[in-house]
N, C-alpha and C positions, 0 to 999 in steps of 0.2 A: 264278956266281950261283945261289942256291938257289931252286927253284920250289916253291910250295905249292899244294896242291889247293884247290878251292873250299871244302870242309868245314873244312880246316885253317886257311885264311885267316879264316873266320868265327869259329872258336874263339879265334884270337889277338885278333881285334877285341873279342869279348865279354869276354875276359880283361882286356884293357886298360881297357875301360869299367868292369868290376867294380872294378879297382884305383882308378880315378878316383872311383867311388861311395864306396869305402872311405875315400879321402882326404877327400872331402867330409863323410862321416859323422864322421870323426875330428876334422875342423876344427869341425864343428857341436858335437860333444861338448865340445871344448876351450872353445868360446865359452860353452856352458851352464855348465860347471864354473867358468869365470872369473866369470861373472855371479853364481853362487851364492856364490863366495868373496867377491865385492865386497859382496853383501848381508850375509853373516855379519860381514864386517869392519866394515861400516857399523853393524850392530846392536851389535857389541861396542863400537864407538866411542861410540854413543849411551848405552850402559850406563855407560861411564866418565864421561860428561858429565851424568849425572843430577843434577838440582839438589838439593843438600843444604844446608839453612840451619842454621848453628851458632848456638845461642842459650843461652849460660850465664846462669842467673838465680838470684839469691839467694832468690827467693820459693819455689822448689822445696825450699829448705833451711830454711824457716822453719816447718815443722810441717805436719801433715796438712790443716788448714783451708785454707791458702794453696795447697798442692799440689793439693787437690781442685779448686779453681777453675781453676787454670792448666791442669791436665790436661783439664778440660772444654773450655777454649778450644782446646787443641791438637787435640782430636778434631774440633771444628768446622772448624778450618783444614784438616786432612788430608782430610776428606770433601769440602770444596770445592776442594781442590787435589791431586787424586790423583797427579799427576806430580811432586810436590815432597815431599821427605823433610825432616822437622823433627828436628834433633838437639838437643833441649833437655835440659839437665841442671842440677842444683843445685850452687851454690857458696856457702859460708857468706859472709855479708856482711863478717865480720871480716877475711877475706883477699881478698874479691872485688875491691875497688878496686885493691889492690896488684898482683894478678894481671893485671888488665886493663891497667893502666899499663905493666907489664912487656911485655905483648904489643903494646901500642901502640908502645913503643920499638923492638920487633923488627919492626914493620910487619906484624903478624899478628893484627889484631883480628878477632873473630868477626863474622858478618854482622849480628846483632842483639844489643844489650846492654840490660841493665836498669840504670838509673842513678839515683843520688841526687846532690845537689849536689857532694859531694866528688870524684866521678868525672866527672860531667857537665860541670862548668865547665872543668876542664883539657882534656878531649877537645875541647870546643867551641873553646877558644882555640887549640888545636893544629891546627884545621881538619880534624879526623878524623871529623866527623859529617855525614851527608848531609841537606841541607834537605828537609823534607817538604811544603812549601807546594804544590809542583806537583801533588801527589796530594791532600793534605788539603783544599785550596781547592775541590775538586770534590765534596766531601762536605758533610754538615750538621754535622760535628763541631764546628767553631768557633762555629757559631750556637747549638748546644745546650750547649756548654761555654764560657760567657763568660770563664772564667779564661784561655783561650788568647788572648782579645782584650785582657783587662785586664793580663795578665802574659804577653805573647807570646814571651818569650825571643828578642827581636830585637836583641841588643846589637851586632850587627855589620853585617848586610845586610838587615834587615827580613824575615827568613824564620823560619819555625817549624821547630825541629829535634827536638822531643820529642812523642811521643804520651803524654799524661799518663794514668797508670793511676788515680791518686787525687788528690783535692783536699781534703786533710784540714784541717779547722779545729779549733782547740783552744778548748774552752769550759769554764766552771766546771761540773764534773760532781759530783753529790752523791748520797749514799746516802739515799734517801727515808725508809727505816725508822729510820736514825740521827737524822735531823732530827726526825721525829715523836716518837721516844723521848726526845729532848732538849728537846722543846717549842720548836723553832726554826722560824721561817718563812723564806721565800725572801727574801734581802736585795735591796734595790733601789737602794742607794747604797753607796759605799765605807765610809761610817760604819756603816751597818747591817751590812755584811759583817764589819767588825771586831768588832762586838758579837756577831754570830752565831758567829764563830770562838771568841770567849771562852766563850760558853755551851756550845759543842760540845766544848770541851776540859775533860775531867772525870776525876776519880778515882772510878770507878764502884763499886769494891768497898771503898773507905775505907781502903786500906792506906798512904795517903800518897804513892802513885806515880800519875802520870798514865797512864791506860790507854786514853784516847780523845782524839784530837786533832782540832781543827777543820779544819786545812789541811795538805796535804803537798806537798812538792816536793823537788828535789835540792839538797842543801847540804853534801855531804861534801868536805873539802879535796882539791885536786888533780884533781878530776873536771871538767876544763874543758869537754869536749865535751858531756856531759849537762847540765851547769849552764847553758851558753850556750843550749842548746835549750829546756830547761824554763823558764828565766827569761824568754826572749823571748816564750814563749807566754802568760806573765802580763803582761808589759810592754805589749803591744799592747791587750788588752782594758781594762787599767787606764788607760793614758795616751792611747791612740789614735795613738801614734807608734812608730817603730822606731828602733834606735840607729844606723842607717845611713840617710842621706837618699836621695831618689830618684836623685840624680846620683852616688851612690856615696861621698859624703863622710861620714866618721864623725861622730856627734853625741852622744857619751857625755855631754857637758856641757850638753845641752839640759835646761832646768828640768823638763820633763815626764818625761824619762828619770830624772833625779835623784830626783824625787818618787816614782816607781814603785819604784825601788831602795830608797828609805828606807821605803816602805810595807811591802815584803816583809821588810826587816830588823826592823821593829817587830813583825811577826807572829812572827819568829824569836826576838827578845829576850824577848817576853812568854810564850814557851813554848807558843804555839798550834800549832806544827808540830814533829814529831819531828826531832831533830838527827842529823847524820851519815848521812843517807840518800842512797843512789843511786837511780836510777829503778826498778830491779827491786824494791828494798826498799820504796820508797814505794808502788808498785803492789800489791805483796803486802799491805801494811798496809791499803790501800784496799779490796782484795778481802775482807779479813777484818773490815772494819768498824772498824778501829783509827783510820783516817783517814776523816773524814766528807766532805771536799771536796778535789778536786784540779782542776787545769786540765790537761785531757788531751783526746785524740782519741776518737772514738766506738768505735774498735777495742777499747778496754778492755772493752767489753761481752762480747767473746768470751773475755776472760781471767778473768772473774769467774764463780765458781760460783753461779748464780742460785738453786740450791736452798738455799744457805746465806745469801745476801744477795738475797732475792727482788725487791727493788725499788730501782732507782736511776734518776736522771733527769738532765737537763741544763737549765741556764738561761743566757740570754745575759748577758754581763757588763753589768749594768744601768747602769753609769756611762758606757759608750760604745757598747754594742751592736756592738762590733768584735771581730775575731778575727785572730790571726796565722794566715796561710795556710801550712801546711806541705805544700804541693803539690810535693813534691820527688822524686817517684818515677814513673818511666815508661820506655817503650821508645824506643830510638833505633836508627838504621841506620848502620853504619860506612861512611864514604866510600870505603873500599877494597873493599867487598863486590862480588863479581861478579854478585850476584843481587838487586839493589836493588828491582826491580819485584816479585819474589816476596816479598821481605822486607816490603815495604809491605802486601801482602795480609794478613799476620799483624797488623800494626799497625792496619790498617783494621778488622779484627774486634774488636780491643781497644777501638776507639772507638765501636762500635755501641751503640745505646740498650739493646737486649735483653741484650747482653753485660754492660754496666755495671750494669744492674739485677740481673743474676745475681751479679755480683761483690759488690754490696751485700748481697744475700741471704745469701751464703755466708760472706763475710769480715768484714762490718761496716766495710769501708773505704769512705769517702765517694767517690763517683764524680764526675768533673768535669762530666758531663752533668746538668743540672738535671732533665731529663725522665726520669732513671733512678729518681727517687723516685716509686714508684707510689702511687696513691690508697689502695690497701689497706694498704700499708706505713705511710703517714702516719696512717691511722686506727688501726692496731694500735699504733704507736709514735710518738706525736705529737712526742716529743723530737727526731726527725729534722728537723723544721721549723727548729729552732734552728740546726742545722748547715748546712742548705740555704740559709737566708735571711740569715744574718749577713753584715755588711759585712766585707771582708777587706783586710789588708795583707800583701803577700808579701815575704819577705826574700831569696828566692833570687836574683832578678834584681839586687837591690841589692848583695848579696855579690859578685856577678860584676863589678860596676863599681868595686870597691875598687881604688885605684891604688897600685901598688908595695908591696902587702902582701897576703898570701894570707888567705883566710878563716880558716884554721887559726891563723895567727899573730895575727890580729885577735882571735879568740875566746880565745886563751891570755892575751893582755894584758888583755882585758876582764874575764875571770873572776878573774884575779889581783887586780884592784882591787875586784871584788865581794867577794872573800874578805877583803879589808881591812875592808870594812864589817861583815861578819859576825863576824869573829874578832878584831878589834882595836877600839880606840876611835875610829877614823877615821870621820868623817861621810860620808854618801853624796855630799854636794856636793864635799868635798875629794877623795875617792877617785875619783869620776868625772871631775873636772877633771884630776887627775893622769893618769888613764888616757887621756883625750883627748890630753893633751900627749905622752905616750909614743908613742901610735899615730901622731900627726902628725909626730913626729920621725923615726919609721921611714919614713913615706911620703916625707918631704922628702929623705931620704938615698938614696932609690930603690933 
């Protein structure tokens, strides 16, 4: 047995204690580094989970005026939601609907979409849109925008699915200076309107060719989409009805519809409107003063060079004081989005009074909210009262109720029979009755 002196024994004890302290220190350091690692891992995980909202919108691709407004909205959103990144980018409307439907088929819809009827209705029917009522009903949006109560888009379960960006109505818009130059007053009846269009259609330079027309609209063959849109905007102010009933039943053979189609054909046959025009051509001619009157939305104000045509105005259709409501554009949330609450925050901003007032100021698009029309705006531009106060009929909800026929197929059949009225000797009554029969045959076959 080995014997240690007192001093040697103490050295051994202190040595062992030192090793124990080192072990404790080592363990402590391990715990610290482990904790730091967990924190870094957690931080990295949070970075990966940052909320990014994807929002492709055709408005960013429609020119600097619309882009200016939406970028302003995005700035408001990002300031109010610093933890949320908004990935908004422009896609041309000509390809937008097809791209989104392709993504819908792949189960890859973006968080937020911009929609018109051609895209909105299919997505709604497929159950791919998130109801907004649970959020919207806590705001003043529906109270301030009665369109959401009158046309609530509640075809399936009594819920609202769209935050409307605009509630555009189409009114008779006229060039004040052309009317004055032609000695024409504002018509107050269909008969007066017809006489006004006759006086406004002139050969101004005496060369035997008409160089100013009273009225303009789409009437070029084969252009079914634009023709259906522009003719319905005249149909409602003139007749007070739409060619689809509230329950979704087609009514091309309604006497009021037939009378409106015949009225437009008479303007066409008398040469009071330029022939073979698409919407871009008609609007260009309107801007140049070649067409004195159109039925259009207030946004044409931003398309006309007012240094060339300094004054133009609008008047309510005097025979009905009604308008077709083209409120077909707004934002929706995909039902597959992981960030629905965050997405709603952007839609809520679009629904605010100050934001819609700003939209009107920048883009001349009519806002759904009635309180977005400021007193100063109405004093400066009284014509806005016509757009704000007119009674409306909306076709979007009725289109969605069509049974066993798509809106596109309906419009193609409809316009093929309108073309018979314009380009053959067929009467409006015969053509519209034939159109009604063809559509009902398609519906019955399912």
